[in-house]
C-alpha positions as CSV (number, residue, x, y, z in Angstrom):
1,M,86.0,125.9,141.6
2,G,89.4,126.0,142.8
3,S,88.8,129.9,143.2
4,M,85.9,129.1,145.3
5,R,87.9,126.7,147.7
6,R,90.8,129.3,147.8
7,V,88.4,132.4,148.7
8,R,87.1,129.8,151.5
9,G,90.5,128.7,152.4
10,H,91.6,132.4,152.6
11,I,88.4,133.8,154.8
12,G,89.2,130.6,157.5
13,V,92.8,131.5,157.7
14,S,91.7,134.9,158.5
15,I,89.5,134.1,161.4
16,I,92.4,131.2,162.9
17,L,94.5,134.6,162.5
18,L,92.3,136.8,164.2
19,Y,91.7,134.6,167.2
20,L,95.7,134.2,167.6
21,F,96.0,138.2,167.7
22,V,93.4,138.7,170.3
23,S,95.2,135.9,172.1
24,L,98.6,136.3,171.9
25,V,99.1,139.9,171.3
26,P,100.0,141.9,174.8
27,D,97.8,144.0,176.4
28,Q,99.4,147.2,175.6
29,T,97.8,149.8,173.8
30,A,101.0,150.4,171.1
31,A,101.6,146.5,170.6
32,R,97.4,146.2,170.1
33,W,97.7,149.2,167.4
34,A,100.5,147.2,165.6
35,G,98.8,144.1,166.0
36,L,96.3,145.0,164.1
37,V,98.3,146.9,161.4
38,L,100.3,143.1,161.6
39,Y,96.9,141.8,161.3
40,I,95.6,143.5,158.3
41,L,99.2,143.2,156.3
42,Y,98.6,139.0,156.8
43,V,95.4,139.1,155.7
44,G,96.0,141.2,152.9
45,G,99.9,139.7,151.7
46,L,98.1,136.0,152.0
47,A,95.3,136.6,149.7
48,V,98.1,138.0,147.7
49,V,100.1,134.5,147.7
50,T,97.0,132.3,147.8
51,G,95.8,133.9,144.5
52,S,97.4,132.0,141.2
53,L,97.9,135.4,139.1
54,W,100.8,136.6,141.4
55,S,102.3,133.4,142.8
56,R,105.6,134.8,141.4
57,L,105.6,137.4,144.3
58,S,104.8,134.6,147.0
59,A,108.9,134.3,148.3
60,P,108.7,138.4,148.2
61,I,105.6,138.7,149.7
62,L,106.1,136.0,152.5
63,L,110.1,137.5,153.5
64,G,108.5,141.0,153.8
65,L,105.4,139.6,156.4
66,Y,108.1,137.6,157.8
67,G,110.5,140.9,158.4
68,V,107.3,143.2,160.1
69,T,106.8,140.1,162.3
70,L,110.3,139.4,163.8
71,A,110.4,142.9,163.9
72,Y,107.3,143.4,166.1
73,G,107.9,139.7,168.0
74,L,111.3,142.1,169.4
75,T,109.9,145.0,169.7
76,F,106.8,143.8,172.0
77,D,108.6,141.0,174.3
78,A,105.5,139.2,175.3
79,S,104.7,138.7,171.7
80,I,107.7,135.9,171.0
81,S,104.5,133.3,171.3
82,L,102.9,135.3,168.8
83,L,105.9,135.3,166.6
84,F,106.8,131.6,166.8
85,T,102.9,131.0,165.8
86,L,103.2,133.4,162.4
87,Q,106.9,131.7,162.0
88,G,104.8,128.3,161.6
89,F,101.9,130.0,159.2
90,L,104.9,131.3,157.1
91,T,106.3,127.9,156.8
92,A,103.0,126.9,155.5
93,Y,102.7,128.9,152.9
94,T,106.4,128.6,151.8
95,A,106.0,125.2,151.8
96,L,102.5,125.3,149.4
97,R,103.1,128.3,147.5
98,V,106.8,128.9,146.5
99,P,108.0,126.7,143.8
100,G,111.3,125.1,143.6
101,R,114.5,124.9,145.4
102,K,113.2,128.5,146.7
103,S,110.8,127.2,149.1
104,A,113.6,125.3,151.5
105,I,116.3,127.9,151.0
106,L,113.1,130.4,152.3
107,A,111.9,128.4,155.0
108,A,115.5,127.8,156.3
109,F,116.7,131.5,156.1
110,M,113.6,132.5,158.2
111,L,113.7,129.7,160.7
112,L,117.7,130.1,161.1
113,V,116.8,134.3,161.4
114,T,114.2,133.3,164.0
115,F,116.5,131.3,166.1
116,L,119.5,133.4,166.2
117,A,117.2,136.3,167.2
118,V,115.5,135.1,170.0
119,V,118.9,133.5,171.1
120,L,120.9,136.4,171.2
121,L,118.3,139.2,172.0
122,E,115.9,137.2,174.1
123,G,118.5,134.7,175.4
124,Y,116.5,131.7,174.7
125,S,118.9,128.3,174.7
126,W,120.1,126.2,171.5
127,M,119.1,123.3,172.9
128,T,115.3,124.2,173.6
129,L,114.6,125.3,170.1
130,L,116.1,122.5,168.7
131,R,114.2,120.2,171.1
132,Q,110.9,121.9,171.0
133,E,110.5,124.4,167.7
134,L,113.0,122.8,164.7
135,F,110.9,119.3,164.5
136,I,107.6,121.2,164.4
137,Y,108.7,123.4,162.0
138,V,111.0,121.1,159.5
139,G,107.7,118.1,160.1
140,L,105.0,120.8,159.1
141,Y,107.4,121.9,156.0
142,A,108.2,118.1,154.7
143,V,103.8,117.4,155.4
144,L,102.9,120.7,153.4
145,R,105.8,120.4,150.8
146,M,104.8,116.4,149.8
147,I,100.7,117.7,149.7
148,R,102.3,120.3,147.1
149,L,104.0,118.3,145.2
150,R,101.5,115.8,145.2
151,R,99.0,118.5,143.7
152,V,101.5,119.8,141.0
153,Q,101.8,115.8,140.0
154,E,98.0,115.6,139.9
155,A,97.7,119.2,137.8
156,E,100.2,117.9,135.5
157,E,98.7,114.4,134.9
158,Q,95.4,116.6,134.4
159,K,96.9,118.7,132.1
160,H,98.8,115.8,130.1
161,N,95.4,113.9,129.8
162,E,93.5,116.8,128.6
163,E,96.3,117.1,125.9
164,L,95.8,113.3,125.1
165,K,92.3,114.0,124.7
166,I,93.3,116.9,122.1
167,V,95.8,114.6,120.4
168,H,93.3,111.8,120.3
169,A,90.4,113.9,118.7
170,Q,92.7,115.4,116.4
171,L,93.9,111.9,115.1
172,A,90.4,110.9,115.3
173,D,89.4,113.7,112.7
174,T,92.9,112.9,110.5
175,H,91.7,109.2,110.4
176,A,88.4,110.3,109.1
177,S,89.9,112.4,106.6
178,L,92.1,109.7,105.4
179,Q,89.1,107.5,105.5
180,R,87.0,109.6,103.3
181,A,89.8,110.4,100.6
182,H,90.8,106.6,100.1
183,E,86.6,105.9,99.6
184,E,86.6,108.9,97.1
185,L,90.3,107.2,95.5
186,E,88.6,104.1,95.5
187,R,85.4,105.4,93.7
188,A,87.9,107.4,91.3
189,T,89.7,104.0,90.7
190,V,86.2,102.3,89.6
191,Q,85.5,105.0,87.5
192,S,89.0,105.1,85.6
193,L,88.6,101.5,85.1
194,R,84.8,102.1,83.6
195,Y,86.4,104.6,81.3
196,A,88.7,102.6,80.5
197,V,86.1,100.2,79.3
198,L,84.3,102.5,77.4
199,E,87.4,103.5,75.8
200,E,88.2,100.3,74.6
201,R,84.5,99.6,73.3
202,S,85.1,103.3,71.4
203,R,88.1,102.1,70.1
204,I,86.7,98.9,68.7
205,A,83.5,100.3,67.6
206,R,85.4,102.7,65.8
207,D,87.9,100.0,63.9
208,I,85.1,98.3,62.9
209,H,83.3,101.4,61.2
210,D,86.4,102.8,59.9
211,S,87.7,99.2,58.5
212,I,84.9,96.6,58.5
213,G,82.5,99.2,57.4
214,H,84.4,100.9,54.4
215,R,85.2,97.3,52.8
216,L,81.6,96.9,53.0
217,T,80.2,99.7,51.6
218,S,83.0,99.1,48.8
219,V,81.4,95.3,48.1
220,I,78.0,97.1,47.9
221,V,78.9,99.8,45.3
222,Q,80.7,97.0,43.2
223,L,77.9,94.6,43.5
224,Q,75.4,97.0,42.4
225,A,77.6,98.1,39.3
226,L,78.2,94.4,38.4
227,P,74.8,93.4,36.3
228,Y,75.8,96.3,33.9
229,V,79.3,95.3,33.8
230,L,78.0,91.7,32.5
231,K,76.4,93.1,29.6
232,S,79.1,95.2,28.6
233,D,82.3,93.2,29.7
234,P,82.5,89.8,31.0
235,A,85.8,90.1,32.0
236,E,85.6,93.0,33.9
237,S,82.9,91.4,35.7
238,E,85.3,88.6,36.8
239,Q,87.5,90.6,38.0
240,I,84.7,92.6,39.9
241,V,83.8,89.3,41.3
242,R,87.3,88.4,42.5
243,T,87.6,91.7,44.5
244,V,84.7,91.6,46.3
245,L,85.7,88.1,47.2
246,D,88.5,89.3,48.4
247,V,86.9,92.0,49.8
248,A,84.7,89.9,52.0
249,R,87.5,87.6,52.6
250,S,89.4,90.3,54.4
251,C,86.1,91.5,56.2
252,L,85.8,88.0,57.6
253,Q,89.3,88.0,59.0
254,E,89.1,91.1,60.9
255,V,85.6,90.3,62.2
256,R,87.4,87.4,63.9
257,V,90.1,89.2,65.3
258,V,87.9,91.5,67.0
259,V,85.3,88.9,68.1
260,H,88.6,86.9,69.2
261,N,90.0,89.9,71.1
262,M,86.3,90.8,72.9
263,E,86.5,87.0,73.5
264,A,90.0,87.2,75.3
265,D,88.3,89.8,77.0
266,G,85.4,88.4,78.2
267,S,83.3,90.5,80.5
268,G,87.2,91.5,82.2
269,A,87.1,94.7,83.0
270,G,90.8,94.4,84.1
271,L,92.1,93.5,81.3
272,I,90.3,95.7,79.1
273,S,91.7,98.4,81.1
274,L,95.2,97.6,81.0
275,R,95.3,97.5,77.6
276,S,93.3,100.8,77.2
277,L,96.4,102.1,79.7
278,V,98.8,100.8,77.6
279,Q,97.7,101.9,74.7
280,Q,96.9,105.6,75.7
281,T,100.8,105.7,77.5
282,A,102.0,104.4,73.9
283,S,100.5,106.8,71.9
284,A,101.9,109.8,74.4
285,S,104.9,111.5,72.9
286,G,108.3,110.4,74.6
287,S,107.0,107.6,75.4
288,P,108.9,104.1,75.1
289,A,107.5,100.9,72.8
290,I,105.4,99.0,75.1
291,A,104.2,95.5,74.6
292,L,101.3,93.6,76.1
293,E,101.6,90.0,75.9
294,M,98.3,89.0,77.8
295,E,98.0,84.8,78.6
296,E,94.7,83.3,76.6
297,E,93.1,82.4,80.5
298,A,93.8,85.7,81.8
299,G,90.3,87.5,81.9
300,R,88.0,84.4,81.6
301,E,86.8,85.2,84.9
302,E,86.1,88.6,86.4
303,W,88.8,90.0,88.4
304,P,87.7,91.2,91.9
305,P,87.4,95.1,91.7
306,G,90.5,94.9,94.5
307,A,92.3,93.2,92.3
308,A,91.7,94.8,88.8
309,A,91.9,98.5,90.7
310,A,95.1,97.4,92.4
311,L,96.9,96.2,89.1
312,Y,95.5,98.9,87.4
313,R,96.9,101.0,89.8
314,C,100.2,99.6,89.6
315,L,100.8,99.2,86.0
316,Q,99.6,103.1,85.9
317,E,102.6,103.7,88.9
318,A,105.3,101.7,87.0
319,L,105.0,103.0,83.9
320,T,104.9,106.5,85.2
321,N,108.2,105.9,87.1
322,T,109.6,104.5,83.8
323,I,108.9,107.5,81.7
324,R,109.9,110.0,84.1
325,H,113.2,108.2,85.6
326,A,114.4,105.2,83.7
327,E,115.1,106.7,79.8
328,A,114.0,103.4,78.9
329,Q,113.3,102.4,75.3
330,H,111.1,99.0,75.4
331,V,108.5,97.7,78.1
332,E,107.6,94.6,78.5
333,V,104.3,93.8,80.4
334,R,103.0,90.0,80.4
335,V,99.6,89.2,82.5
336,T,98.9,85.5,83.4
337,Q,96.7,84.0,85.7
338,N,95.4,80.6,87.4
339,A,92.5,79.6,89.4
340,E,93.7,81.7,92.6
341,Q,95.8,84.4,91.3
342,V,96.7,87.1,88.6
343,M,100.3,87.8,88.1
344,L,101.8,90.8,86.3
345,N,105.4,90.9,85.1
346,Y,107.0,93.9,84.5
347,R,110.2,94.7,82.6
348,D,112.0,97.8,81.1
349,D,115.4,98.6,79.6
350,G,116.5,101.6,81.6
351,K,119.4,103.1,83.0
352,L,119.5,101.4,86.5
353,S,121.8,98.5,86.8
354,P,122.1,95.7,89.4
355,D,125.3,97.5,90.8
356,E,123.4,100.6,91.9
357,P,121.3,100.8,95.0
358,L,117.3,100.4,94.3
359,R,115.6,103.8,95.6
360,E,112.1,103.2,95.9
361,G,110.5,106.8,96.0
362,F,106.4,107.4,96.3
363,G,106.0,105.8,93.1
364,L,107.9,102.2,93.7
365,G,106.8,102.4,97.2
366,G,102.6,103.0,96.5
367,I,103.1,99.9,94.3
368,R,104.2,97.9,97.0
369,K,101.7,99.3,99.6
370,R,99.0,98.6,96.9
371,C,100.0,95.0,96.5
372,R,100.0,94.4,100.2
373,D,97.1,96.1,101.0
374,A,95.4,93.9,98.0
375,G,96.3,91.0,100.1
376,G,99.1,90.1,97.2
377,S,103.3,90.1,97.0
378,C,105.7,92.3,95.0
379,V,109.0,91.9,93.9
380,I,111.2,95.0,92.6
381,A,115.0,94.6,91.4
382,A,117.2,95.5,88.8
383,R,117.6,93.6,86.0
384,Q,120.3,92.4,83.6
385,P,122.5,94.2,82.2
386,H,120.3,97.4,83.1
387,G,116.4,98.1,83.5
388,I,113.7,97.2,86.2
389,A,111.7,94.1,86.9
390,I,108.4,94.2,88.8
391,D,106.9,91.0,89.8
392,I,103.5,91.3,91.4
393,V,101.1,88.4,92.6
394,L,97.4,89.0,93.6
395,P,94.9,86.8,94.9
396,L,91.4,86.3,93.5
397,T,89.5,86.0,96.1
398,G,86.3,87.9,95.3
399,S,83.2,85.8,95.0
400,K,81.4,86.0,91.6
401,E,78.7,88.2,93.4
402,E,81.1,90.6,94.8
403,T,82.9,90.6,91.0
404,Q,79.3,91.4,89.7
405,A,78.7,94.4,92.0
């Protein structure tokens, strides 16, 4: 569209120039031939000046056209009116096509040289030129220069808007990617919690099989041998009965312990996952001794998935931070709960002292962000005499239906 407008505009200018040359060129053979050459130079030169690819050549081309125009006007005396008319064309193109301060300098230079030439060589009066010609050229330049500046501003605004559209599109793509990554992370967290629950249940099953199952097998074997022992050695049979009773009592005690732990967990996958995380971390080589204390009421009700996932990740980050940076020997974790909130208190005896500034890296910063995203709060501080204290409070805002989902 822009190139077509430039072509149509140049055709219109060429027609106007043709009319001016036909009307103002002196009725002399040499003047007409020279005027034809000048016309061709103008048509070609202004075409180059109008084209956007050659805009850097605008000033030299306009200056060259002015030189041949001045020479033509001074050579043929009757062509002074044509000189002043073409001066207007050159002033207009200078205002529209030459960038920066070069435009004003070139326009002033051409006007000054024209005035000097016609005053010194043609005998024109300075006052006449100033009254009749100067204001016309200055006004023409000012108006067209304002038009150019406005066009440049509009072009820059359009370019800026296009760049903003591109940036907005990139931001939208980035946001969509982050949203997908967040959803994948949430799904991975839920899978981790489920894996932790399965791991804990598998551990309980192994404990029952390895301890209670082995002892019940021993009871069965001794009871099977008891009828034969009664016939041969009554005293030994009494010892077998006492042994069987002791084994049965110990099995009953272990069953009670397992049942108590499972009852304390209730349906709370959150507590099971935290216990499994602590056991897995403590079993790794180089890990500090980790003590997990859970209030009796904690986990009676299922935690909302958001709170359970946030608490699991926060404890995971805290343990990772302690193992990598704290050089701690002992870690204490306490989980409590009321009707509205679940609290996790984390303490280690690492090398951080209250006199040192607390530098929160990616891990501790991630804990704060997870708590904030879950609608809770987090306080991280150094503890006396050394170590770190992390206190996390998360709201239990999910409904029972949301929790079961």
